[in-house]
Residue, then its C-alpha position, 0 to 999 in steps of 0.5 A: m841935209m847931206k849924208g853919205i857912206t864910205v867903205a874901205e876893204e882891207t884884205f888880210t894879205d894887205l894887212e900882213a905888213i902891220g901884223l894883222n891876219s885871219e886870226s886877228t880880232l876886230e879889237d886888233y883891227a880897231a887898234a890898227v885904225m887908231a894907230s893909223n889915225d894917231t888918235e883914240y876913239e871910244l869903241n862900242n861893241a855891237e853884235d857883229y861889229i865895233y863902232f865909234y863916233y868922231d867929228s872932223t873938219v874938211d875944207d872948213t866944213d864940220y862933219h860927224y862920222m860913225s865908223a863900223l869895223l867888220k870882219g869878213d872871211d878874207e878881210f876887214y871892213l871900215i864903213s863910215f857914215f857921215c853927215f854935217a856936224e849940226d845934224s849929228e843928233k838926228y843921224d846917230s841912231i839912223f847910222k847905227n840902224w844902218a850899220d846893224t843891217i850890214v852883212v859881209n862875206i862870212g861863210v858864203l857858199e861858192 
């Protein structure tokens, strides 16, 4: 069984070129992610994040993903959990449980 995680951090400064900033919402960021990938995802709302599932084939291997979008003080995060596609049923709830534990730098004291 193969599983993994990737994390992309995109600062508001980096995203200014596409019109996103600190006032942008997770929905705005999700729209930008979909536009960047030229696709539509079925978005789901959790308490502190938005998430979606999708499948992709890389080098003739089928993968299943759950991506969570979160907003921090100075950036957005795109966190993707993945596994082999044939294991998706087993991992969907595990990925959601893992995503529920993520905390980003919201209101961190310096």
